[in-house]
C-alpha positions as CSV (number, residue, x, y, z in Angstrom):
1,M,-0.2,0.2,-0.3
2,L,2.6,2.5,0.9
3,K,5.7,3.6,-1.2
4,A,8.7,0.1,-1.4
5,T,12.1,1.0,0.0
6,E,14.5,1.6,-2.5
7,Q,16.6,-1.2,-3.9
8,H,19.1,-1.3,-6.1
9,Q,18.7,-3.0,-9.2
10,Q,20.5,-4.1,-12.0
11,T,20.7,-1.5,-14.7
12,S,18.6,-2.6,-18.0
13,F,20.5,-1.9,-21.7
14,F,18.1,1.7,-21.7
15,G,18.3,2.8,-17.8
16,S,17.6,1.9,-14.3
17,D,14.4,3.2,-13.9
18,L,11.3,3.8,-16.2
19,I,11.3,7.3,-15.7
20,D,14.8,8.2,-17.1
21,Q,13.0,6.6,-20.5
22,L,10.6,9.2,-21.0
23,D,10.3,12.6,-21.5
24,P,10.7,14.9,-18.1
25,K,8.3,17.2,-19.7
26,D,5.4,15.6,-20.3
27,P,2.1,16.7,-19.3
28,L,1.5,13.8,-17.2
29,L,4.8,13.3,-15.4
30,L,4.8,17.0,-14.4
31,L,1.5,16.9,-13.0
32,S,3.0,13.1,-11.0
33,N,5.3,15.5,-9.3
34,A,2.7,18.7,-8.4
35,I,0.2,16.2,-7.0
36,P,1.1,15.2,-3.0
37,W,0.7,11.5,-3.3
38,Q,2.0,11.0,0.4
39,E,-1.5,12.9,2.0
40,F,-3.4,10.0,-0.3
41,E,-1.4,7.6,1.4
42,K,-1.6,8.5,5.1
43,D,-5.7,9.8,4.6
44,F,-6.9,5.7,2.9
45,I,-3.9,3.9,5.1
46,G,-6.8,3.6,7.7
47,E,-9.3,2.0,5.2
48,Y,-7.2,-1.5,4.9
49,T,-6.3,-3.8,7.4
50,Q,-3.1,-5.4,8.1
51,G,-2.3,-8.9,8.0
52,I,-5.8,-9.9,6.7
53,G,-6.1,-10.9,2.9
54,R,-4.3,-10.7,-0.1
55,P,-1.4,-7.9,-0.5
56,S,-3.2,-4.4,-1.8
57,I,-2.8,-3.1,-4.8
58,P,-0.2,0.4,-3.7
59,I,-3.3,3.6,-3.0
60,R,-0.9,5.6,-5.1
61,V,-1.8,3.1,-8.3
62,M,-5.3,2.8,-7.4
63,V,-5.4,6.5,-7.4
64,G,-3.7,7.4,-10.1
65,L,-5.9,5.4,-11.8
66,L,-9.0,7.2,-10.9
67,I,-7.4,10.1,-11.8
68,L,-6.5,8.7,-15.5
69,K,-9.8,7.5,-16.0
70,Q,-11.1,10.9,-15.6
71,L,-8.7,13.0,-17.4
72,E,-8.9,10.8,-20.5
73,N,-12.9,10.0,-20.0
74,L,-12.2,6.1,-19.9
75,S,-13.8,3.3,-18.5
76,D,-12.9,1.1,-16.0
77,E,-11.9,-1.2,-18.3
78,R,-10.5,1.3,-20.6
79,V,-8.0,2.9,-18.1
80,V,-6.7,-0.3,-16.5
81,L,-5.9,-1.9,-20.0
82,A,-4.2,1.4,-21.4
83,W,-2.0,1.8,-18.3
84,K,-0.9,-1.7,-19.4
85,Q,-0.2,-0.1,-22.6
86,N,0.8,3.1,-21.8
87,P,4.8,3.7,-20.1
88,Y,3.7,7.2,-19.0
89,Y,0.4,6.1,-17.5
90,Q,2.6,3.7,-15.2
91,A,5.4,6.4,-14.1
92,F,2.1,8.8,-13.7
93,C,1.4,5.8,-10.7
94,G,5.1,5.6,-9.4
95,I,5.8,2.5,-11.3
96,K,9.6,2.1,-11.9
97,N,9.6,-0.2,-14.1
98,F,7.6,-1.4,-17.3
99,H,5.0,-3.4,-16.0
100,N,3.8,-6.0,-18.8
101,Q,0.5,-7.1,-17.3
102,L,-2.4,-5.5,-15.9
103,P,-2.5,-3.4,-12.9
104,C,-5.3,-5.1,-11.3
105,H,-8.9,-6.4,-12.4
106,A,-11.5,-3.4,-13.6
107,T,-13.6,-4.1,-10.6
108,E,-10.6,-3.3,-8.0
109,L,-11.5,0.1,-9.1
110,V,-15.4,-0.5,-8.2
111,H,-14.0,-1.8,-4.7
112,F,-11.5,1.1,-4.1
113,R,-14.5,3.9,-4.8
114,K,-16.6,1.8,-2.2
115,R,-13.6,1.5,0.3
116,I,-12.8,5.5,0.1
117,G,-16.1,6.7,0.0
118,A,-17.7,10.1,-1.1
119,K,-15.4,11.5,1.1
120,G,-12.0,9.7,0.1
121,V,-13.9,10.8,-3.9
122,E,-14.0,14.0,-2.9
123,K,-10.4,14.8,-1.7
124,I,-9.1,13.3,-4.4
125,F,-11.5,16.6,-6.0
126,V,-10.6,18.9,-4.0
127,M,-6.4,18.3,-4.7
128,S,-7.3,18.3,-7.9
129,V,-8.8,22.1,-8.1
130,K,-6.2,22.8,-5.4
131,L,-3.3,22.7,-8.3
132,H,-4.6,25.5,-10.0
133,D,-4.0,28.3,-6.8
134,K,-4.7,31.5,-7.5
135,K,-6.2,30.3,-10.9
136,A,-9.2,28.7,-9.3
137,E,-9.7,31.7,-7.2
138,E,-12.1,34.3,-9.4
139,S,-15.1,36.4,-7.6
140,I,-17.0,35.4,-10.7
141,V,-18.2,31.8,-10.7
142,N,-21.0,29.7,-13.4
143,V,-23.3,27.5,-12.3
144,D,-25.0,25.3,-14.4
145,T,-27.0,21.8,-14.4
146,T,-26.7,18.6,-16.7
147,V,-27.7,15.3,-16.9
148,Q,-25.2,12.1,-16.0
149,E,-27.0,9.8,-17.5
150,K,-26.9,6.0,-16.0
151,A,-25.7,3.1,-17.8
152,I,-29.8,1.6,-18.5
153,T,-31.4,0.2,-21.6
154,Y,-34.8,2.4,-22.9
155,P,-36.9,1.8,-20.1
156,T,-40.1,-0.1,-20.8
157,D,-42.7,-2.3,-18.6
158,G,-42.3,-4.9,-20.5
159,K,-38.5,-5.2,-20.0
160,L,-38.4,-4.6,-15.9
161,A,-40.9,-7.4,-16.0
162,I,-39.2,-9.8,-17.7
163,K,-35.9,-9.0,-15.6
164,I,-38.2,-9.1,-12.1
165,I,-39.0,-12.8,-13.7
166,N,-35.3,-13.8,-14.4
167,R,-34.6,-12.8,-10.9
168,L,-37.1,-14.5,-9.1
169,N,-36.2,-17.6,-11.2
170,K,-32.5,-17.0,-10.4
171,L,-33.3,-16.5,-6.7
172,A,-35.3,-20.1,-6.9
173,K,-32.9,-21.7,-8.5
174,G,-29.9,-20.6,-6.6
175,N,-31.9,-21.3,-3.0
176,N,-33.8,-25.1,-4.2
177,I,-36.9,-23.7,-4.2
178,A,-39.2,-26.4,-6.1
179,Q,-42.0,-23.8,-7.9
180,R,-44.9,-24.8,-9.4
181,R,-44.2,-22.9,-12.9
182,T,-41.2,-21.2,-14.5
183,F,-43.2,-19.5,-17.2
184,V,-40.5,-19.6,-19.4
185,K,-41.5,-20.7,-22.6
186,E,-45.0,-18.5,-22.2
187,V,-41.9,-15.7,-21.3
188,K,-40.5,-16.2,-24.8
189,S,-43.5,-16.0,-26.8
190,L,-44.9,-12.9,-24.8
191,R,-41.6,-10.9,-25.6
192,I,-41.9,-11.6,-29.1
193,N,-45.4,-9.8,-28.6
194,L,-43.6,-6.8,-27.2
195,R,-42.0,-5.9,-30.4
196,F,-44.5,-4.9,-31.8
197,F,-46.1,-2.1,-29.4
198,R,-46.0,1.5,-32.1
199,H,-48.0,-1.0,-34.9
200,V,-51.1,0.1,-35.1
201,K,-52.9,-3.1,-35.2
202,K,-50.7,-5.2,-32.7
203,R,-50.4,-2.5,-30.2
204,A,-53.5,-4.6,-28.0
205,K,-51.7,-7.4,-28.1
206,A,-48.6,-6.1,-26.7
207,V,-50.2,-4.2,-24.1
208,K,-52.2,-7.8,-23.3
209,A,-48.0,-9.1,-23.3
210,I,-47.2,-6.3,-20.6
211,K,-50.3,-7.4,-18.3
212,R,-49.5,-11.3,-18.6
213,L,-45.9,-10.4,-18.1
214,R,-47.3,-8.6,-15.2
215,T,-48.8,-11.5,-13.6
216,I,-46.1,-14.0,-14.2
217,A,-44.1,-11.7,-12.2
218,G,-46.5,-10.8,-9.3
219,V,-47.3,-14.9,-8.9
220,L,-43.8,-16.1,-9.3
221,L,-42.9,-13.1,-6.3
222,R,-45.8,-14.2,-4.3
223,E,-44.7,-17.7,-4.3
224,L,-40.8,-17.1,-3.2
225,E,-42.2,-14.5,-0.2
226,R,-44.2,-18.2,1.2
227,K,-41.5,-20.7,-0.1
228,L,-38.0,-19.2,0.7
229,P,-36.4,-19.6,3.9
230,Q,-37.2,-16.9,6.6
231,L,-33.5,-15.7,7.1
232,I,-33.1,-15.7,3.4
233,A,-36.4,-13.8,3.0
234,D,-35.0,-11.0,5.4
235,K,-32.2,-10.1,3.1
236,Q,-34.5,-9.8,-0.1
237,T,-37.4,-7.6,1.8
238,E,-36.2,-4.4,0.0
239,N,-35.7,-6.4,-3.7
240,F,-38.6,-7.6,-3.2
241,A,-40.9,-4.2,-2.1
242,L,-39.0,-3.1,-5.1
243,Y,-40.4,-5.4,-7.5
244,Q,-43.7,-4.9,-6.0
245,K,-43.6,-1.3,-6.8
246,V,-42.2,-1.5,-10.4
247,L,-45.4,-4.2,-10.8
248,T,-47.7,-1.9,-9.5
249,Q,-46.8,1.5,-11.2
250,K,-48.5,3.6,-13.8
251,K,-47.9,5.6,-16.4
252,H,-48.2,8.9,-15.3
253,D,-46.6,8.3,-11.6
254,S,-44.4,10.9,-10.3
255,D,-42.1,8.8,-8.8
256,K,-41.3,5.3,-11.2
257,V,-38.2,3.2,-11.4
258,Y,-36.9,3.0,-14.5
259,S,-33.9,0.2,-13.3
260,L,-33.9,-2.6,-11.3
261,H,-30.4,-1.6,-10.9
262,E,-30.4,1.6,-11.0
263,P,-33.5,2.7,-9.1
264,Q,-32.4,6.1,-8.5
265,A,-32.2,7.1,-12.1
266,Y,-35.2,9.2,-13.0
267,C,-36.7,10.6,-16.4
268,V,-35.3,14.4,-17.1
269,A,-36.4,16.4,-19.6
270,K,-34.4,19.2,-20.7
271,G,-35.9,20.0,-24.2
272,K,-33.2,19.1,-26.1
273,D,-34.3,18.0,-29.8
274,H,-32.4,15.2,-30.5
275,K,-32.9,13.6,-27.2
276,P,-36.2,14.6,-25.4
277,Y,-35.9,12.4,-22.2
278,E,-32.5,11.2,-20.4
279,Y,-32.6,8.7,-18.0
280,G,-30.3,9.4,-14.9
281,A,-29.6,12.1,-12.3
282,K,-29.5,16.0,-12.6
283,A,-26.0,17.0,-11.5
284,S,-25.0,20.9,-11.0
285,I,-21.1,21.8,-11.6
286,V,-19.9,25.3,-10.6
287,T,-16.7,26.5,-12.8
288,T,-14.3,29.5,-12.8
289,S,-15.6,32.4,-15.5
290,T,-12.7,32.8,-17.4
291,G,-10.7,29.5,-16.3
292,N,-13.6,27.3,-17.0
293,I,-11.9,25.4,-14.0
294,I,-14.7,23.4,-12.1
295,L,-14.5,24.4,-8.1
296,S,-17.8,22.0,-7.5
297,A,-19.8,19.0,-8.8
298,V,-22.9,17.7,-7.3
299,S,-25.2,14.7,-7.9
300,H,-28.9,14.6,-7.3
301,E,-30.0,11.5,-6.6
302,K,-33.4,10.3,-6.1
303,I,-34.7,10.0,-2.6
304,L,-37.1,6.3,-2.9
305,L,-40.2,6.0,-1.6
306,M,-41.3,1.9,-0.8
């Protein structure tokens, strides 16, 4: 986790350290020298337990990957792959010798963000603002809002009902629950009928399919509530409440659920011709008037009422 002790290694053909083989005037290397990495190590060392589990990835590597992810606008999978291919990325994260392997699995970034929490991410953001020094101290700022879209498909009642059915069948199979029916074959035929929802002559068949899918999901939900062991049923209370809310919501409800894995997402209409509706969360951004330096960013999440 912390900085490794210096060890004398045999000099390679091109030089002893990776940093000696790169351009010292590269913007990434200059930025790396300006970032106080020791502060992150002191702040985040308390989130780890010594002597338990496998050796952790150095904190500087994890923080560096998060910074590179935002600088290059990459996903977790892409930034990990780019780190393997780009020696400047590795030098930015404090690596002395070039590595031809991935620094970690992409899911490690998810676990690290959860480990440090919102306060830890805020510390990284505050550091990025401090790097601008007096340029960030302006008397006039610009405040704007945008939509932070979630990674969800276009929401429809039929899709949500099918996802609930698949989740319930998977839960029953994982706990060895004998179901009266799984409705797998019927769901396949109903899924086909949903494809013609916008066709004038076949819309009635699609509406009927949606109603039937909701009925099937309700049957499976009530059966699992009866047959699941009490301990497992208690753990699934929130999920069952979410499923029940999705199955009973109406078209014009104000607090609709558009995704099962992102239930906080809501519909935002900002009057765009090319995209009338966006599904995610509204975000507020504060920037300086002349330098366009981001000083603050807040995501306005929806509070679910079950």
